[in-house]
N, C-alpha and C positions, 0 to 999 in steps of 0.2 A: 502494499498500500505508501507505504512514504516514499520505496524506488519512483512509482509511478505518479505521484504528488512532487515530486522534485523534476521527472521527465515531463512533466505537464510546461512545469513553469519555467523552463530551458525556451521548450514551443511557443512558447508563448510569448515572452519577454525579454530574449538576447538581440541585444543590440546589432543592426546593421552597422558592417564595416565603415559606409561613408553616412553616417548620422552622429549627431554632435548629442554628445553629452546632454545635455539639460534635455536637447526634445528628446532624446530618447526615454531622458526619465516622465518627463511628459505625458509621454503613450501608455509608461507603464501603468499611472495616474488612472491614464484612460482608460489605459483596456481593463482596471477593476484589481491590481496591485492593491490597494487599499481599503478593500471591503469584500474581497472573497479570498486570496492570498493569505493562508497563515502561517508560519511558520517558524520552527523550534529551531537552539541553536545549530544541533545537528541536521537536518535538514537544510539550513539556510549553507551551512560551511561544503554541502553537497551538489549546490546549483551549480558551478562549475565557472565557466568563463562567459556568465551571462554579460557582466558591463562589457568586455574585453579589457579591462585595464585590472590590470592585478590586483592592486596597490586595494581599487576597490571591491572586487571582489572576495579578497581574505577580508575586508571589513563587513560585510555582507554579515556572515558570521559568528561574528566578532559579540553583541548580544546577545547574555541569556535570557532565555524564556520563551515563549511564543510572541513573538509582535508580524506585524504584517510586511509584505514583501517592501511596500511603499513608505512604512518606517523607518524598514533595515535598508531599503537603497539611497532614502534622504537622509541618513546618518553615515552612509559611508560615505556618501559625493562630499557633506560637507566638511567632514572630518580630513579627505584628503585634499579636495584644492579648496580656493577663494574664488572669492566672484567674479575676480579678473580671471580667472586662469580656466576657467569653464566658460565664456561667453567664446562666438566662433563669428558670429559676421558684427561684429565690432563697426572696423571701418567703411563697411559697404553691403548693402545689400541691393541686388539688380534688377531681382524675377518677384512676383508674388507671391512663390514660395516662401523663399528666402527671407520674405518683410514678414510673414507671420510665421514663419520659425523663429526671426530678433526678437519678436513681438513674446514668442515663450520665452525665451530667455533671458530678455529683461524681465518679466513677469516672477518667474521663477525666482533670479537673481538678486528681487524685490522681497518675495515671500521669506526661502530663504537664509540669505544672508543680512538684510538692512528689519531693522526696529520699525517699521509701517506701517498703517492699517493694515495691509494685506498681508501681513503674517500672521492674522488670524486664518486665511483661507488654507492651510496647509493643505487640509484635504479635502479641497475644492477648488483648486490654482483656476477654473473658470469664472468663479465667482469675483475674482480679483478685478480693483480699479487701476486705470490707465495716469497711475501719477504723475506728477510734473517732469520728473527724474524720468518716467519711462517715456514719456510723448515727447521731449528733449533728445533723450536718445533717438529715437527715434528713425524720430525728421530729422537730424541734423546726420546722420545714415542710408537716408535717401534717396535712390538715382533722383536725374532732373525731373524723368515725368512723374511720380511721386509724390517729389519734393510741390513740384507745383500745386499739385491737387491737394496736398495733406497744408499748404497755407494758405489754402481757401477755410479753413474751419477749426470752429472755435473751441479748443479745449476748455472741457469743465470739470471740476474736481470729482462727480457723480459718472464719468466717462468710463463703462467697464472694455476691458482688455477686448472681451470675445466679440464685442461690436465693434471695435475697429480691425480688428481678422477680418470681420468677415468684409466690411468698406474697401479694403484691400485686396481684399481675393476678389470681392465683383465690381473693383471699379472697370470703365472704361470712358477712353479720351472725350470726354461730353462738358467740358468745361463752362460751358455758359449754363450745363444742367446739377453744375454740383452746388448742393447746398452749402449757405452760406455763413449760419448760423452753429448745427448742433450737425448729431447724428438723426436723422427718421427711422423710424419706425421698420419699416418696408421697402427697397432700395428700387429704383427705377426701375424696368424690364431693359433699360440700354444700358447697365452694368451687367446683367445677367451670364452667369458664366458663360463658356463657351466651348466648344469642340476644339481649339487649342493649346484651352488648358490642359495641366495633366492631371490626371486622380490623385485626387489628392491620401486615398486608399495606400496605392499601393506604388505610385509615384509615377507612375509610365503614363510613355504618351496615349489617349484618350484613341482608340480606335469604333470601329463600328457596331462591335459590339458594345453597347453603353444605355442607360439608363439617366432619365433624366428624375428625381424627385419634386414632389408640388415644390419646394419653396424654391425649386430653380438649378439646382447646384445639381452639375453631371458627373456620374463614376461609371466605371466601367463592370457591365448587368452582376457578373459574380459576385466582385467586390464590395460592391451597398447589399447585395442576397447576406451575403457572409458577416457583412457587418453589423447589419442591423438583427439578423439570426442569432448572432453568439455574444454580441459585442455590447449595442445599444441599439435600444429601438428614435434615437434622434438623428437628422446630416447631423453628417461627424464637421462641417464647416460650421454653421448657423445655430446650428444644436435645434431648430425646431423637427417637431413632433412626426416621423416619419412611419409609412407600415409598407408591407411589400402586398402586391395585388390580393392573395390568397386571402391574406385578411380581411375582417370587416372594419369599413372606414366610421368606426366610433369615434368622435369626437375626445376626446381624452379628459378627465375629468378635472385634472390638475393643471391643463393647460389655459390662464384666463386671459392671454395674447391678446390683443386686439385684432388680429387677424381670425380666428377663431371665431371675435363677437360680431365681425360684418364682412363674412363672406361664406360663403358654402363651403361644407366639408368638400375637395374634392382627394382623389386617390392617389396616389405615386405609380408616375405613367413607368411603366417597364416595354 
Protein backbone atom coordinates (compact mmCIF):
# COMPACT_ATOMS: atom_id res chain seq x y z
CA UNK A 1 0.00 0.00 0.00
CA UNK A 2 2.76 2.43 0.94
CA UNK A 3 4.74 1.66 -2.23
CA UNK A 4 1.69 2.20 -4.41
CA UNK A 5 1.05 5.51 -2.68
CA UNK A 6 4.63 6.68 -3.27
CA UNK A 7 4.47 5.61 -6.92
CA UNK A 8 1.29 7.62 -7.42
CA UNK A 9 2.96 10.68 -5.89
CA UNK A 10 5.86 10.34 -8.33
CA UNK A 11 3.52 10.09 -11.30
CA UNK A 12 1.40 13.07 -10.29
CA UNK A 13 3.95 15.51 -8.90
CA UNK A 14 7.35 14.99 -10.54
CA UNK A 15 8.71 18.25 -11.88
CA UNK A 16 9.23 18.55 -15.63
CA UNK A 17 12.81 19.27 -16.79
CA UNK A 18 11.85 22.65 -18.31
CA UNK A 19 9.65 23.76 -15.40
CA UNK A 20 10.68 26.49 -12.97
CA UNK A 21 10.70 25.56 -9.30
CA UNK A 22 7.89 27.91 -8.23
CA UNK A 23 5.64 27.05 -11.18
CA UNK A 24 6.10 23.38 -10.31
CA UNK A 25 5.28 24.15 -6.69
CA UNK A 26 2.08 25.94 -7.73
CA UNK A 27 1.01 23.09 -10.01
CA UNK A 28 1.57 20.63 -7.16
CA UNK A 29 -0.79 22.70 -5.01
CA UNK A 30 -3.34 22.96 -7.80
CA UNK A 31 -3.22 19.19 -8.35
CA UNK A 32 -4.17 18.51 -4.74
CA UNK A 33 -0.87 18.26 -2.85
CA UNK A 34 -2.42 20.12 0.09
CA UNK A 35 -5.74 18.27 0.37
CA UNK A 36 -5.47 14.64 -0.69
CA UNK A 37 -1.79 13.64 -0.34
CA UNK A 38 -0.46 13.08 3.18
CA UNK A 39 2.86 11.35 3.82
CA UNK A 40 4.68 10.22 6.93
CA UNK A 41 8.43 10.78 7.13
CA UNK A 42 9.28 7.33 5.75
CA UNK A 43 6.96 7.66 2.74
CA UNK A 44 8.23 11.19 2.06
CA UNK A 45 11.83 9.96 2.07
CA UNK A 46 10.95 7.41 -0.63
CA UNK A 47 9.45 9.74 -3.25
CA UNK A 48 12.84 10.09 -4.92
CA UNK A 49 13.78 12.77 -7.43
CA UNK A 50 10.45 14.60 -7.21
CA UNK A 51 11.72 18.17 -7.61
CA UNK A 52 14.83 17.30 -9.68
CA UNK A 53 16.83 19.09 -6.98
CA UNK A 54 18.73 16.79 -4.62
CA UNK A 55 18.69 19.17 -1.64
CA UNK A 56 14.95 19.81 -1.90
CA UNK A 57 14.18 16.12 -2.37
CA UNK A 58 16.10 15.23 0.78
CA UNK A 59 14.31 17.99 2.67
CA UNK A 60 10.88 16.65 1.71
CA UNK A 61 11.36 13.69 4.04
CA UNK A 62 13.12 15.56 6.82
CA UNK A 63 10.09 16.46 8.94
CA UNK A 64 8.64 13.89 11.31
CA UNK A 65 4.99 12.94 11.52
CA UNK A 66 2.29 12.86 8.87
CA UNK A 67 2.04 16.06 6.84
CA UNK A 68 0.51 17.08 3.53
CA UNK A 69 2.84 16.86 0.56
CA UNK A 70 2.24 20.58 -0.01
CA UNK A 71 3.54 21.53 3.44
CA UNK A 72 6.59 19.32 2.98
CA UNK A 73 7.37 20.86 -0.42
CA UNK A 74 6.95 24.43 0.84
CA UNK A 75 9.17 23.84 3.87
CA UNK A 76 11.91 22.21 1.81
CA UNK A 77 11.93 24.90 -0.90
CA UNK A 78 11.99 27.84 1.52
CA UNK A 79 14.75 26.26 3.61
CA UNK A 80 16.88 25.61 0.51
CA UNK A 81 16.55 28.83 -1.50
CA UNK A 82 15.99 32.53 -0.92
CA UNK A 83 13.32 34.53 -2.74
CA UNK A 84 15.79 35.93 -5.28
CA UNK A 85 17.14 32.49 -6.10
CA UNK A 86 13.83 30.90 -7.10
CA UNK A 87 12.48 33.51 -9.56
CA UNK A 88 13.19 32.71 -13.21
CA UNK A 89 11.44 35.36 -15.33
CA UNK A 90 12.76 38.42 -13.46
CA UNK A 91 14.39 40.37 -16.31
CA UNK A 92 11.92 39.86 -19.15
CA UNK A 93 9.00 37.67 -20.14
CA UNK A 94 8.01 37.57 -23.80
CA UNK A 95 5.00 35.28 -24.23
CA UNK A 96 1.70 35.16 -22.41
CA UNK A 97 2.62 31.77 -20.93
CA UNK A 98 5.84 33.24 -19.53
CA UNK A 99 3.86 36.20 -18.20
CA UNK A 100 1.37 33.99 -16.38
CA UNK A 101 4.23 31.88 -15.00
CA UNK A 102 6.02 35.00 -13.79
CA UNK A 103 2.88 36.14 -11.97
CA UNK A 104 2.76 32.71 -10.35
CA UNK A 105 6.36 33.08 -9.21
CA UNK A 106 5.84 36.60 -7.86
CA UNK A 107 2.73 35.49 -5.99
CA UNK A 108 4.38 32.49 -4.35
CA UNK A 109 7.40 34.58 -3.35
CA UNK A 110 5.02 37.05 -1.71
CA UNK A 111 3.22 34.23 0.10
CA UNK A 112 6.27 32.22 1.16
CA UNK A 113 8.94 34.82 1.87
CA UNK A 114 7.31 38.16 2.66
CA UNK A 115 5.18 39.29 5.58
CA UNK A 116 2.22 40.64 3.60
CA UNK A 117 -1.50 39.96 3.73
CA UNK A 118 -0.89 37.25 1.14
CA UNK A 119 0.89 35.16 3.79
CA UNK A 120 -2.51 33.89 4.92
CA UNK A 121 -3.06 32.26 1.51
CA UNK A 122 -0.38 29.59 1.83
CA UNK A 123 -3.00 26.88 1.35
CA UNK A 124 -4.86 28.77 -1.40
CA UNK A 125 -2.49 30.78 -3.65
CA UNK A 126 -5.28 31.51 -6.13
CA UNK A 127 -6.91 33.76 -3.52
CA UNK A 128 -3.84 36.01 -3.27
CA UNK A 129 -3.96 39.72 -4.07
CA UNK A 130 -1.79 41.53 -6.58
CA UNK A 131 0.22 43.71 -4.21
CA UNK A 132 1.93 46.87 -5.38
CA UNK A 133 5.28 45.05 -5.33
CA UNK A 134 3.91 42.30 -7.60
CA UNK A 135 2.27 44.84 -9.91
CA UNK A 136 5.42 46.94 -10.33
CA UNK A 137 7.72 43.95 -10.87
CA UNK A 138 5.35 42.46 -13.44
CA UNK A 139 4.94 45.70 -15.40
CA UNK A 140 8.67 46.42 -15.35
CA UNK A 141 9.52 43.06 -16.92
CA UNK A 142 6.73 43.12 -19.53
CA UNK A 143 7.64 43.29 -23.25
CA UNK A 144 6.54 46.47 -25.07
CA UNK A 145 3.39 44.86 -26.47
CA UNK A 146 2.05 44.01 -23.01
CA UNK A 147 3.63 46.98 -21.23
CA UNK A 148 1.46 49.34 -23.27
CA UNK A 149 -1.69 47.43 -22.36
CA UNK A 150 -0.78 47.27 -18.68
CA UNK A 151 -0.07 51.01 -18.61
CA UNK A 152 -3.74 51.64 -19.44
CA UNK A 153 -4.88 49.76 -16.36
CA UNK A 154 -5.20 51.11 -12.86
CA UNK A 155 -3.86 49.04 -9.99
CA UNK A 156 -6.03 48.77 -6.89
CA UNK A 157 -5.36 46.92 -3.63
CA UNK A 158 -8.24 44.47 -4.09
CA UNK A 159 -7.02 43.26 -7.48
CA UNK A 160 -6.61 39.48 -7.47
CA UNK A 161 -3.61 37.88 -9.17
CA UNK A 162 -5.93 35.33 -10.75
CA UNK A 163 -7.83 38.06 -12.58
CA UNK A 164 -4.60 39.63 -13.83
CA UNK A 165 -3.50 36.23 -15.14
CA UNK A 166 -6.75 35.83 -17.04
CA UNK A 167 -6.36 39.32 -18.51
CA UNK A 168 -2.82 38.63 -19.73
CA UNK A 169 -3.84 35.30 -21.23
CA UNK A 170 -6.88 36.72 -23.04
CA UNK A 171 -5.33 40.00 -24.19
CA UNK A 172 -5.50 40.93 -27.88
CA UNK A 173 -4.16 44.09 -29.59
CA UNK A 174 -7.31 46.23 -29.40
CA UNK A 175 -6.02 49.40 -27.70
CA UNK A 176 -9.21 51.37 -28.26
CA UNK A 177 -11.22 48.67 -26.48
CA UNK A 178 -8.99 48.21 -23.44
CA UNK A 179 -10.63 48.94 -20.08
CA UNK A 180 -9.31 52.22 -18.70
CA UNK A 181 -10.05 51.98 -15.02
CA UNK A 182 -10.02 48.44 -13.73
CA UNK A 183 -10.64 44.81 -14.55
CA UNK A 184 -14.12 43.97 -15.74
CA UNK A 185 -16.10 40.90 -14.69
CA UNK A 186 -15.89 39.25 -18.11
CA UNK A 187 -13.52 39.93 -20.99
CA UNK A 188 -14.81 41.20 -24.38
CA UNK A 189 -14.94 38.64 -27.18
CA UNK A 190 -12.01 40.23 -28.99
CA UNK A 191 -9.79 39.07 -26.11
CA UNK A 192 -10.92 35.43 -26.31
CA UNK A 193 -8.30 32.73 -26.69
CA UNK A 194 -7.34 31.74 -30.22
CA UNK A 195 -5.94 28.62 -31.86
CA UNK A 196 -2.49 30.28 -31.85
CA UNK A 197 -2.25 29.86 -28.08
CA UNK A 198 -0.67 26.73 -26.60
CA UNK A 199 -2.71 24.34 -24.51
CA UNK A 200 -2.15 25.50 -20.93
CA UNK A 201 -2.40 21.96 -19.59
CA UNK A 202 0.27 20.21 -21.67
CA UNK A 203 1.89 23.40 -23.08
CA UNK A 204 1.87 21.93 -26.59
CA UNK A 205 0.56 23.68 -29.71
CA UNK A 206 -3.19 23.40 -30.18
CA UNK A 207 -4.21 21.19 -33.09
CA UNK A 208 -7.55 20.30 -34.65
CA UNK A 209 -8.37 17.93 -31.81
CA UNK A 210 -9.42 20.74 -29.47
CA UNK A 211 -12.46 21.85 -27.54
CA UNK A 212 -13.66 25.18 -26.19
CA UNK A 213 -15.23 25.67 -22.77
CA UNK A 214 -18.14 28.00 -22.15
CA UNK A 215 -15.72 30.62 -20.76
CA UNK A 216 -14.02 30.78 -24.18
CA UNK A 217 -10.73 29.08 -23.32
CA UNK A 218 -9.53 26.30 -25.60
CA UNK A 219 -7.60 23.12 -24.84
CA UNK A 220 -6.75 19.75 -26.33
CA UNK A 221 -9.83 17.56 -26.03
CA UNK A 222 -8.13 14.80 -24.03
CA UNK A 223 -6.19 17.27 -21.86
CA UNK A 224 -9.29 19.09 -20.63
CA UNK A 225 -11.27 15.87 -20.31
CA UNK A 226 -8.60 14.40 -18.03
CA UNK A 227 -8.29 17.69 -16.16
CA UNK A 228 -12.00 17.94 -15.40
CA UNK A 229 -12.30 14.27 -14.46
CA UNK A 230 -9.19 13.92 -12.29
CA UNK A 231 -8.12 17.35 -11.05
CA UNK A 232 -10.75 20.08 -10.95
CA UNK A 233 -14.24 20.99 -12.14
CA UNK A 234 -13.10 24.44 -13.24
CA UNK A 235 -11.26 25.96 -16.21
CA UNK A 236 -7.46 25.89 -15.59
CA UNK A 237 -7.16 29.54 -16.69
CA UNK A 238 -10.10 31.52 -15.30
CA UNK A 239 -11.48 28.94 -12.81
CA UNK A 240 -15.03 29.23 -14.18
CA UNK A 241 -17.13 26.13 -13.57
CA UNK A 242 -17.04 23.69 -16.50
CA UNK A 243 -18.63 20.32 -17.31
CA UNK A 244 -18.09 17.50 -19.76
CA UNK A 245 -20.84 17.00 -22.36
CA UNK A 246 -22.06 13.85 -20.61
CA UNK A 247 -22.64 15.70 -17.35
CA UNK A 248 -25.97 17.21 -16.46
CA UNK A 249 -25.74 20.96 -17.14
CA UNK A 250 -27.02 22.10 -13.77
CA UNK A 251 -25.99 25.47 -12.43
CA UNK A 252 -23.62 24.99 -9.45
CA UNK A 253 -25.18 26.25 -6.24
CA UNK A 254 -21.87 27.53 -4.88
CA UNK A 255 -21.14 29.84 -7.82
CA UNK A 256 -22.77 33.24 -7.34
CA UNK A 257 -20.93 35.03 -10.13
CA UNK A 258 -22.71 37.62 -12.24
CA UNK A 259 -22.50 35.46 -15.35
CA UNK A 260 -24.71 32.76 -13.88
CA UNK A 261 -27.28 35.30 -12.76
CA UNK A 262 -27.68 37.05 -16.08
CA UNK A 263 -27.19 34.40 -18.75
CA UNK A 264 -28.59 30.96 -19.40
CA UNK A 265 -26.41 27.97 -18.65
CA UNK A 266 -24.59 26.46 -21.62
CA UNK A 267 -22.64 23.25 -21.93
CA UNK A 268 -18.94 23.25 -22.72
CA UNK A 269 -18.43 22.66 -26.44
CA UNK A 270 -16.62 19.42 -27.30
